[in-house]
C-alpha positions as CSV (number, residue, x, y, z in Angstrom):
1,M,0.0,0.0,0.0
2,S,2.9,2.4,0.7
3,I,4.1,1.9,-2.9
4,F,0.6,2.9,-4.1
5,F,0.6,6.1,-2.1
6,K,4.1,7.0,-3.2
7,L,3.2,6.4,-6.9
8,V,0.0,8.6,-6.5
9,K,2.0,11.4,-4.9
10,A,4.7,11.3,-7.6
11,L,2.1,11.2,-10.5
12,I,0.2,14.1,-9.1
13,S,3.4,16.1,-8.6
14,A,4.2,15.6,-12.3
15,V,1.2,17.7,-13.4
16,E,1.4,20.2,-10.5
17,P,3.7,23.2,-10.3
18,T,7.0,22.2,-8.8
19,P,7.8,23.1,-5.2
20,Q,10.3,25.6,-6.4
21,E,7.6,27.3,-8.6
22,K,5.2,27.4,-5.7
23,K,7.8,28.8,-3.2
24,R,9.0,31.4,-5.7
25,K,5.4,32.7,-6.2
26,K,3.8,31.8,-2.9
27,V,2.0,35.1,-2.5
28,F,0.9,35.0,-6.1
29,Y,-0.7,31.6,-5.7
30,Y,-2.5,32.7,-2.5
31,V,-3.9,35.8,-4.1
32,M,-4.9,34.0,-7.3
33,A,-6.5,31.2,-5.4
34,I,-8.8,33.7,-3.7
35,F,-9.7,35.2,-7.1
36,A,-10.4,31.7,-8.4
37,V,-12.7,30.8,-5.4
38,F,-14.7,34.0,-5.6
39,G,-14.6,34.5,-9.4
40,I,-15.4,31.0,-10.6
41,M,-16.1,28.4,-7.9
42,I,-18.5,30.1,-5.6
43,P,-20.6,31.7,-8.5
44,M,-20.7,28.4,-10.4
45,A,-21.8,26.5,-7.3
46,F,-24.4,29.1,-6.4
47,F,-25.8,29.1,-9.9
48,V,-26.1,25.3,-10.0
49,G,-27.5,25.1,-6.5
50,V,-30.2,27.7,-7.2
51,I,-31.3,25.9,-10.4
52,I,-31.6,22.5,-8.5
53,Y,-33.3,24.1,-5.6
54,S,-35.9,25.8,-7.8
55,L,-36.6,22.6,-9.8
56,T,-36.7,20.4,-6.7
57,A,-39.2,22.7,-4.9
58,K,-41.5,22.4,-7.9
59,L,-41.1,18.7,-8.2
60,M,-41.7,17.9,-4.5
61,P,-45.5,18.0,-4.8
62,T,-45.4,15.5,-7.7
63,G,-43.4,12.9,-5.6
64,A,-40.4,13.2,-8.0
65,G,-38.3,15.6,-5.9
66,Q,-35.0,13.8,-6.5
67,N,-35.3,13.7,-10.3
68,A,-33.8,17.2,-11.1
69,A,-30.7,16.5,-9.0
70,E,-30.5,13.0,-10.3
71,L,-30.6,14.0,-14.0
72,F,-28.0,16.7,-13.4
73,L,-25.7,14.2,-11.7
74,Q,-26.2,11.8,-14.6
75,I,-25.2,14.5,-17.1
76,V,-22.1,15.3,-15.0
77,S,-21.3,11.6,-15.2
78,V,-21.7,11.6,-19.0
79,F,-19.3,14.5,-19.4
80,S,-16.9,13.0,-16.8
81,F,-16.9,9.9,-19.0
82,I,-16.4,11.8,-22.3
83,F,-13.6,14.1,-21.0
84,G,-12.2,11.2,-19.0
85,L,-11.5,9.2,-22.1
86,N,-8.9,11.7,-23.3
87,V,-7.4,11.9,-19.8
88,I,-7.2,8.2,-19.2
89,F,-5.7,7.5,-22.6
90,S,-3.1,10.2,-22.0
91,V,-2.3,9.2,-18.5
92,F,-2.3,5.4,-19.1
93,Y,-0.5,5.3,-22.4
94,F,1.0,8.6,-23.6
95,S,2.6,10.2,-20.5
96,G,6.3,10.5,-20.1
97,D,6.5,8.3,-17.1
98,I,5.7,5.1,-19.0
99,E,9.3,4.4,-19.9
100,N,10.3,4.8,-16.2
101,L,7.4,2.8,-14.6
102,L,7.2,-0.3,-16.9
103,P,10.8,-1.6,-16.1
104,L,10.2,-1.3,-12.3
105,P,9.2,-4.4,-10.3
106,L,5.6,-3.3,-10.2
107,R,2.5,-5.3,-11.0
108,P,0.3,-3.8,-13.8
109,F,-2.6,-3.3,-11.4
110,Q,-0.4,-1.2,-9.1
111,I,0.7,1.1,-11.9
112,I,-2.9,1.5,-13.2
113,A,-4.4,1.9,-9.7
114,S,-2.0,4.8,-9.0
115,K,-2.5,6.4,-12.4
116,F,-6.3,6.1,-12.0
117,T,-6.2,7.7,-8.5
118,A,-4.0,10.5,-9.6
119,S,-6.3,11.3,-12.5
120,L,-9.3,11.2,-10.3
121,I,-7.8,13.7,-7.8
122,S,-6.3,16.0,-10.5
123,E,-9.2,16.1,-12.9
124,S,-12.3,16.1,-10.6
125,I,-11.9,19.4,-8.6
126,M,-14.6,21.3,-10.6
127,E,-16.7,18.1,-10.7
128,F,-16.6,17.9,-6.9
129,I,-17.8,21.4,-6.6
130,L,-20.7,20.8,-9.0
131,I,-21.7,17.6,-7.2
132,I,-21.8,19.2,-3.7
133,A,-23.8,22.2,-5.2
134,V,-26.4,19.8,-6.6
135,F,-26.8,18.1,-3.3
136,A,-27.0,21.4,-1.4
137,G,-29.8,22.7,-3.6
138,Y,-31.6,19.3,-3.4
139,I,-31.2,18.8,0.4
140,L,-32.3,22.4,1.2
141,A,-35.3,22.3,-1.1
142,A,-36.4,18.9,0.1
143,G,-35.8,19.6,3.7
144,L,-33.9,16.4,4.3
145,P,-32.3,15.5,7.6
146,F,-28.7,16.2,8.6
147,Y,-27.3,12.7,7.8
148,T,-27.9,13.4,4.1
149,W,-25.1,16.0,4.2
150,I,-22.7,13.1,5.1
151,I,-24.0,11.1,2.2
152,A,-23.5,14.2,-0.1
153,L,-19.9,14.6,1.0
154,F,-19.3,10.9,0.4
155,A,-20.9,11.1,-3.0
156,M,-18.9,14.2,-3.9
157,L,-15.6,12.2,-3.4
158,T,-16.7,9.0,-5.1
159,L,-19.2,9.8,-7.8
160,P,-16.6,10.2,-10.6
161,I,-15.1,6.8,-9.9
162,V,-17.6,4.8,-12.0
163,P,-17.4,7.0,-15.2
164,L,-13.6,6.9,-15.0
165,S,-13.6,3.1,-14.5
166,Y,-15.6,2.8,-17.7
167,C,-13.0,4.9,-19.4
168,A,-10.2,2.8,-18.1
169,V,-11.7,-0.5,-19.3
170,I,-12.7,0.9,-22.7
171,C,-9.3,2.4,-23.2
172,M,-7.4,-0.8,-22.5
173,F,-9.7,-2.9,-24.7
174,V,-9.4,-0.3,-27.5
175,M,-5.7,-0.4,-27.3
176,L,-5.8,-4.2,-27.4
177,V,-8.0,-4.7,-30.4
178,T,-7.0,-1.7,-32.6
179,G,-3.8,-1.0,-34.4
180,F,-4.4,2.6,-35.4
181,I,-4.3,4.2,-32.0
182,K,-0.6,4.4,-31.4
183,N,-0.2,8.1,-30.6
184,K,-2.0,10.7,-28.5
185,D,-2.9,12.8,-31.6
186,T,-5.3,10.2,-32.8
187,V,-6.9,10.0,-29.4
188,N,-7.3,13.7,-29.1
189,K,-9.1,13.8,-32.5
190,I,-11.4,10.9,-31.7
191,T,-12.4,12.2,-28.2
192,G,-12.8,15.7,-29.6
193,F,-15.3,14.6,-32.2
194,L,-17.0,12.4,-29.6
195,T,-17.4,15.3,-27.2
196,F,-18.9,17.5,-29.8
197,G,-21.3,14.7,-30.9
198,V,-22.5,14.1,-27.3
199,I,-23.1,17.8,-26.7
200,I,-25.1,18.1,-30.0
201,G,-27.0,14.9,-29.1
202,L,-28.0,16.2,-25.6
203,I,-29.1,19.5,-27.2
204,I,-31.3,17.6,-29.7
205,I,-32.8,15.5,-26.9
206,V,-33.6,18.6,-24.8
207,S,-35.1,20.3,-27.9
208,N,-37.3,17.3,-28.7
209,S,-38.5,17.3,-25.1
210,G,-39.8,20.9,-25.4
211,G,-36.7,23.0,-24.7
212,L,-35.5,24.6,-21.4
213,D,-38.8,26.1,-20.4
214,P,-39.0,25.6,-16.6
215,D,-42.6,24.5,-16.6
216,N,-41.9,22.0,-19.3
217,L,-38.8,20.7,-17.4
218,V,-41.0,20.1,-14.3
219,T,-43.5,18.2,-16.4
220,V,-40.8,16.0,-18.1
221,L,-38.9,15.3,-14.9
222,S,-42.1,14.3,-13.0
223,D,-42.9,11.7,-15.7
224,P,-42.0,8.2,-14.4
225,G,-41.4,7.2,-18.0
226,N,-38.7,9.8,-18.7
227,T,-36.7,8.0,-21.4
228,L,-33.5,10.0,-20.9
229,L,-33.3,9.6,-17.2
230,N,-34.3,5.9,-17.3
231,A,-31.6,5.2,-19.9
232,L,-28.9,7.1,-17.9
233,N,-29.9,5.2,-14.8
234,I,-29.1,2.0,-16.6
235,I,-25.7,3.3,-17.8
236,F,-24.8,4.9,-14.5
237,P,-26.9,3.1,-11.9
238,H,-24.7,4.4,-9.0
239,V,-26.2,7.8,-9.4
240,H,-29.7,6.4,-8.8
241,F,-28.5,4.4,-5.8
242,I,-26.9,7.4,-4.1
243,M,-29.9,9.6,-4.7
244,S,-32.3,6.9,-3.5
245,S,-30.3,6.6,-0.3
246,T,-31.3,10.2,0.6
247,V,-35.1,9.4,0.6
248,N,-35.7,5.7,1.2
249,N,-33.9,2.5,2.2
250,T,-30.9,4.6,3.0
251,A,-28.6,1.7,4.2
252,I,-29.5,-0.7,1.4
253,N,-29.2,1.8,-1.4
254,L,-25.9,3.2,0.0
255,L,-24.6,-0.4,0.1
256,F,-25.6,-0.9,-3.5
257,Y,-23.8,2.3,-4.4
258,I,-20.6,1.3,-2.6
259,G,-20.8,-2.2,-4.0
260,Y,-21.2,-0.9,-7.6
261,N,-18.1,1.3,-7.2
262,V,-16.1,-1.5,-5.8
263,L,-17.2,-3.8,-8.6
264,C,-16.2,-1.3,-11.3
265,V,-12.8,-0.7,-9.7
266,A,-12.1,-4.4,-9.3
267,L,-13.1,-5.0,-13.0
268,F,-10.7,-2.5,-14.5
269,L,-7.9,-3.6,-12.2
270,L,-8.4,-7.2,-13.3
271,V,-8.4,-6.1,-16.9
272,A,-5.2,-4.1,-16.3
273,E,-3.5,-7.0,-14.7
274,A,-4.3,-9.1,-17.7
275,I,-3.6,-6.8,-20.7
276,Y,-2.0,-3.5,-19.7
277,I,1.6,-4.4,-20.3
278,K,0.7,-5.8,-23.7
279,T,-1.3,-2.7,-24.7
280,A,1.3,-0.3,-23.4
281,A,4.1,-1.7,-25.7
282,G,4.7,0.1,-28.9
283,V,2.8,3.4,-28.2
284,S,4.3,6.8,-28.9
285,R,3.5,10.1,-27.4
286,S,3.2,11.9,-30.7
287,S,2.6,11.2,-34.3
288,S,5.5,10.8,-36.6
289,S,3.5,10.8,-39.8
290,G,4.2,13.5,-42.2
291,R,7.5,14.6,-40.8
292,K,10.1,15.7,-43.2
293,T,13.7,14.6,-43.2
294,L,16.3,17.2,-42.2
295,Q,17.6,17.3,-45.7
296,S,14.2,17.9,-47.3
297,T,13.4,20.5,-44.6
298,L,16.6,22.4,-45.2
299,S,16.1,22.3,-49.0
300,S,12.7,24.0,-48.6
301,V,13.9,26.8,-46.3
302,K,13.2,30.3,-47.6
303,Q,14.1,33.6,-46.0
304,R,11.1,35.4,-44.6
305,R,10.5,38.4,-42.3
306,A,11.1,37.3,-38.7
307,G,7.8,38.6,-37.4
308,A,5.8,36.8,-40.1
309,T,7.7,33.6,-39.5
310,Y,7.1,33.7,-35.8
311,L,3.4,34.4,-36.3
312,K,3.2,31.5,-38.7
313,K,4.9,29.3,-36.1
314,E,2.4,30.2,-33.4
315,F,-0.6,29.5,-35.7
316,R,0.8,26.2,-36.8
317,I,1.4,25.0,-33.2
318,L,-2.2,25.9,-32.2
319,I,-3.8,24.4,-35.3
320,R,-1.7,21.3,-35.9
321,T,-1.6,20.1,-32.3
322,P,-4.9,18.4,-31.6
323,A,-4.8,19.1,-27.9
324,Y,-4.3,22.9,-28.5
325,F,-6.8,23.0,-31.4
326,L,-9.6,21.3,-29.4
327,N,-9.0,23.3,-26.2
328,C,-7.8,26.7,-27.6
329,V,-9.2,27.2,-31.1
330,L,-12.4,25.2,-31.5
331,I,-14.2,27.1,-28.7
332,N,-14.0,30.3,-30.8
333,L,-15.6,28.5,-33.8
334,I,-18.5,26.8,-32.0
335,W,-19.6,29.1,-29.1
336,P,-21.9,31.3,-31.2
337,L,-23.6,28.1,-32.4
338,F,-24.3,27.0,-28.8
339,L,-25.5,30.5,-28.0
340,Y,-28.0,30.2,-30.9
341,L,-29.0,26.7,-29.8
342,I,-29.7,27.9,-26.2
343,Y,-31.9,30.6,-27.7
344,I,-34.0,28.2,-29.7
345,L,-34.2,25.8,-26.7
346,Q,-36.0,28.3,-24.5
347,G,-39.4,26.8,-25.4
348,K,-42.7,28.7,-25.4
349,T,-41.7,31.1,-22.7
350,N,-38.5,32.2,-24.5
351,F,-37.2,35.0,-22.2
352,L,-34.9,36.3,-25.0
353,E,-37.9,37.2,-27.2
354,S,-38.8,40.3,-25.1
355,F,-35.1,41.2,-24.9
356,I,-34.8,41.1,-28.7
357,Y,-38.0,43.0,-29.1
358,D,-36.7,45.8,-26.9
359,I,-33.4,46.0,-28.9
360,H,-35.4,46.1,-32.1
361,H,-37.3,49.2,-30.7
362,G,-34.2,50.9,-29.3
363,N,-34.9,50.4,-25.6
364,E,-32.0,52.2,-24.0
365,E,-31.5,49.9,-21.0
366,T,-31.7,46.7,-23.1
367,V,-29.1,48.1,-25.6
368,L,-26.7,48.9,-22.8
369,I,-27.2,45.3,-21.4
370,F,-26.4,43.9,-24.8
371,I,-23.2,46.0,-25.1
372,L,-22.1,45.0,-21.6
373,G,-22.8,41.4,-22.6
374,V,-20.6,41.8,-25.6
375,S,-17.8,43.0,-23.4
376,A,-18.3,40.2,-20.9
377,A,-18.5,37.5,-23.6
378,S,-15.3,38.9,-25.3
379,V,-13.3,38.7,-22.1
380,L,-14.8,35.3,-21.1
381,V,-14.1,33.6,-24.4
382,T,-10.6,35.0,-24.7
383,A,-9.8,33.9,-21.2
384,A,-11.5,30.5,-21.6
385,N,-9.7,29.6,-24.8
386,C,-6.4,30.1,-22.9
387,I,-4.5,31.0,-26.1
388,A,-2.9,33.9,-24.3
389,S,-2.7,32.5,-20.8
390,S,-0.8,29.4,-22.0
391,A,1.4,31.3,-24.5
392,I,4.7,30.9,-22.4
393,T,3.7,27.5,-21.0
394,R,3.3,26.1,-24.5
395,E,7.0,26.7,-25.1
396,G,7.8,24.1,-22.4
397,S,11.3,22.8,-22.7
398,H,11.8,25.0,-25.8
399,L,12.0,28.2,-23.7
400,A,15.5,28.6,-24.9
401,F,14.1,29.4,-28.4
402,M,12.5,32.5,-26.9
403,K,15.8,33.5,-25.2
404,Y,18.3,33.0,-28.0
405,I,16.6,34.0,-31.2
406,P,17.5,37.6,-32.3
407,M,14.1,39.0,-31.5
408,P,13.2,41.2,-28.5
409,Y,11.0,39.5,-25.8
410,M,8.3,42.2,-26.2
411,T,8.2,41.6,-29.9
412,Q,7.6,37.9,-29.3
413,L,4.9,38.7,-26.7
414,N,3.2,41.1,-29.1
415,I,3.1,38.3,-31.7
416,K,1.7,35.8,-29.2
417,A,-1.0,38.4,-28.2
418,L,-1.7,39.0,-31.9
419,V,-2.5,35.3,-32.4
420,S,-5.0,35.4,-29.5
421,I,-6.5,38.7,-30.8
422,I,-6.9,37.3,-34.3
423,I,-8.5,34.0,-33.3
424,S,-10.7,35.4,-30.4
425,G,-11.5,38.7,-32.1
426,T,-12.6,37.2,-35.4
427,G,-15.2,35.1,-33.7
428,M,-16.5,38.0,-31.6
429,L,-16.7,40.4,-34.6
430,V,-18.6,37.8,-36.7
431,F,-21.0,37.4,-33.8
432,V,-21.4,41.1,-33.2
433,I,-21.9,42.0,-36.8
434,A,-24.4,39.1,-37.4
435,A,-26.3,40.1,-34.2
436,G,-26.3,43.7,-35.2
437,I,-27.7,43.0,-38.6
438,Y,-30.4,40.7,-37.2
439,L,-31.3,43.1,-34.4
440,N,-31.2,46.1,-36.7
441,M,-29.1,48.1,-34.2
442,G,-27.8,50.7,-36.6
443,I,-24.3,51.5,-37.8
444,K,-23.3,53.7,-34.8
445,L,-24.2,51.1,-32.2
446,M,-22.6,48.3,-34.2
447,I,-19.3,50.3,-34.4
448,F,-19.5,50.8,-30.6
449,C,-20.0,47.0,-30.1
450,C,-17.1,46.1,-32.4
451,V,-14.8,48.6,-30.7
452,I,-15.7,47.3,-27.2
453,A,-15.4,43.7,-28.3
454,L,-12.0,44.3,-29.8
455,L,-10.8,46.3,-26.8
456,S,-12.0,43.5,-24.4
457,V,-10.2,40.9,-26.5
458,V,-7.0,42.9,-26.6
459,F,-7.1,43.5,-22.8
460,A,-7.8,39.9,-22.0
461,S,-5.0,38.7,-24.4
462,Y,-2.3,40.9,-22.9
463,F,-3.5,40.3,-19.4
464,G,-3.5,36.5,-20.0
465,I,0.1,36.6,-21.4
466,F,1.3,38.7,-18.4
467,M,-0.3,36.1,-16.0
468,D,1.5,33.3,-17.8
469,T,4.9,35.1,-17.6
470,I,4.6,35.2,-13.8
471,N,5.0,31.5,-13.3
472,P,4.5,29.3,-16.4
473,K,4.2,25.5,-16.3
474,L,7.3,24.7,-18.3
475,I,7.7,21.0,-17.2
476,W,5.1,18.8,-18.9
477,D,5.2,15.6,-20.8
478,S,2.2,16.1,-23.1
479,E,0.3,19.1,-24.6
480,L,-2.8,18.2,-22.6
481,N,-0.8,18.4,-19.4
482,A,0.6,21.8,-20.5
483,L,-3.0,23.1,-20.3
484,R,-4.5,21.1,-17.4
485,G,-1.5,21.5,-15.2
486,N,-1.2,25.3,-15.7
487,Y,-2.9,27.1,-12.9
488,N,-2.3,30.4,-14.6
489,I,-5.2,29.6,-17.0
490,F,-7.6,29.1,-14.2
491,F,-6.3,32.1,-12.3
492,N,-6.4,34.3,-15.3
493,M,-10.0,33.3,-16.1
494,A,-11.1,34.0,-12.5
495,A,-9.4,37.4,-12.4
496,A,-10.8,38.4,-15.8
497,I,-14.3,37.4,-14.8
498,L,-14.2,39.3,-11.5
499,L,-12.8,42.4,-13.1
500,E,-15.4,42.3,-15.9
501,A,-18.2,41.6,-13.5
502,V,-17.2,44.7,-11.4
503,M,-16.9,46.9,-14.5
504,C,-20.2,45.8,-16.1
505,T,-22.1,45.9,-12.8
506,G,-20.8,49.4,-12.1
507,A,-21.7,50.6,-15.6
508,Y,-25.3,49.2,-15.2
509,L,-25.8,50.7,-11.7
510,A,-24.5,54.1,-13.0
511,F,-27.1,54.0,-15.7
512,R,-30.0,53.0,-13.4
513,F,-29.3,55.2,-10.4
514,T,-27.7,58.3,-11.9
515,P,-29.1,60.8,-14.5
516,V,-26.4,59.8,-17.2
517,G,-27.6,58.2,-20.4
518,S,-26.6,54.9,-21.9
519,L,-24.4,56.7,-24.5
520,F,-22.3,58.3,-21.8
521,V,-22.0,55.0,-20.0
522,I,-20.9,53.3,-23.2
523,I,-18.3,56.0,-23.8
524,V,-16.9,55.7,-20.3
525,L,-16.8,51.9,-20.6
526,T,-14.8,52.3,-23.8
527,I,-12.3,54.6,-22.1
528,I,-12.0,52.2,-19.1
529,L,-11.3,49.3,-21.5
530,M,-8.6,51.4,-23.2
531,I,-7.0,52.1,-19.9
532,L,-7.1,48.4,-18.9
533,T,-5.6,47.5,-22.3
534,A,-2.8,50.0,-21.8
535,V,-2.1,48.8,-18.3
536,S,-2.0,45.2,-19.5
537,Y,0.4,46.1,-22.3
538,I,2.6,48.0,-19.9
539,L,2.7,45.1,-17.5
540,C,3.8,42.8,-20.3
541,S,6.4,45.2,-21.6
542,T,7.9,45.7,-18.1
543,R,7.2,43.0,-15.6
544,G,6.4,40.4,-18.2
545,V,9.7,40.9,-20.1
546,R,11.6,40.9,-16.8
547,N,9.9,37.6,-15.8
548,I,11.0,35.9,-19.0
549,D,14.5,37.2,-18.7
550,R,14.7,35.7,-15.2
551,M,13.4,32.3,-16.2
552,S,15.9,29.5,-16.1
553,I,16.2,27.2,-19.0
């Protein structure tokens, strides 16, 4: 057992910032952790808890009070399974520790058990928060006794085990029976398309069920013959067991829940003992197809402007690396589609209809809310795609390239920011222009929206790059670990969301409770965004450059 705990500790440390990094920026981590808690975790938990509380309160008279929380936990399990496939493939087969672990006198199940546990701990933090928020909303709305909070805490820690166990068994069997998955790039592509397909499938199912209208949701969830919930309960029965343990036959259902978790873990450990070593042989961490020989590469070299070549290099890395493309680029292409799908899924009581009607007729308050929404969406999308906040981290062991090429650090940072601005800004401008035409907002208002969107993107890009210069994650063994092991991405998103929330709330309150008009507020907002952009640029050109200069290779 001591070997197991040592392996888990070592594997978690591999994707965490090193002790030297934490010690060097101890105050930074404390401050950013506070931003993350109050900027992302608490608001997300509160939002989820309120939704579950509201739906549960309406479902209680129908005798189906647990169904809202149960369905949400089932959906969490579905996404845990989908995203877990990529993680389990990467951790089991395409991490840099494989070459070191396999020659050791360890049983296959010991290696797999430690990797599984490390993945569960590292990947499920946000999932833990969602689970406890769901239980909090459900318990408070249903008025359940105190002991259900103990069950909720136990469920928070153990609910992701079953989906990840499914992933582990599937990954090992896929590696056993297929010959084409021999590198992580193929896995990233497959899981990316699978994720997109599942999301679209869920949206179609919700649409066919009548949309997201609250009254319709209550009707659907109170139906004992709910096809979606019944099907998910068959796939993930542990969710139904743990929810049932809060209302009836507590001990029996809790034992069923524990037993099913133990069964799943035992099954994948037995499979690992039988086939893991065989399946781990011969895999590689990246694709070698399409690589040119050194001679052919040198023969095709042409002299180009340094800035254009660096820009091309940055774009190629983002687009040609599946992990970066799926996590950094794709979100900018599909988020307007999901926004539109949310709009059409509102059902008969579509709350956006009155909003669109007011914009059509030039309602001053509604127009201001739309512009504030454009600014918030621009900052959020730019922070979420992490193109800027992982700009230095993506260099990894090639940081020497930044230090030794004959190009000033600030020029390199400007090019990295330009990549984020082009990718993030293009998506925002297309959305703003399309929305402006559809809403008939007029040229002046569309120009304001475009300027505010671009300023928000530029500010978020330079701010994200500055955050990543403070303490980048330069030691990683796969591109996916470069993103998921980089706390700067999470901290940057939290800080950007908090700052944008304060700015937008202040702008709206100024409009509502002072005699100033919306045009004045929009102009002031534009000036504030210009100042924030200038401050972010100055931080990059001074502290950011100094941070890079002090980095050891």
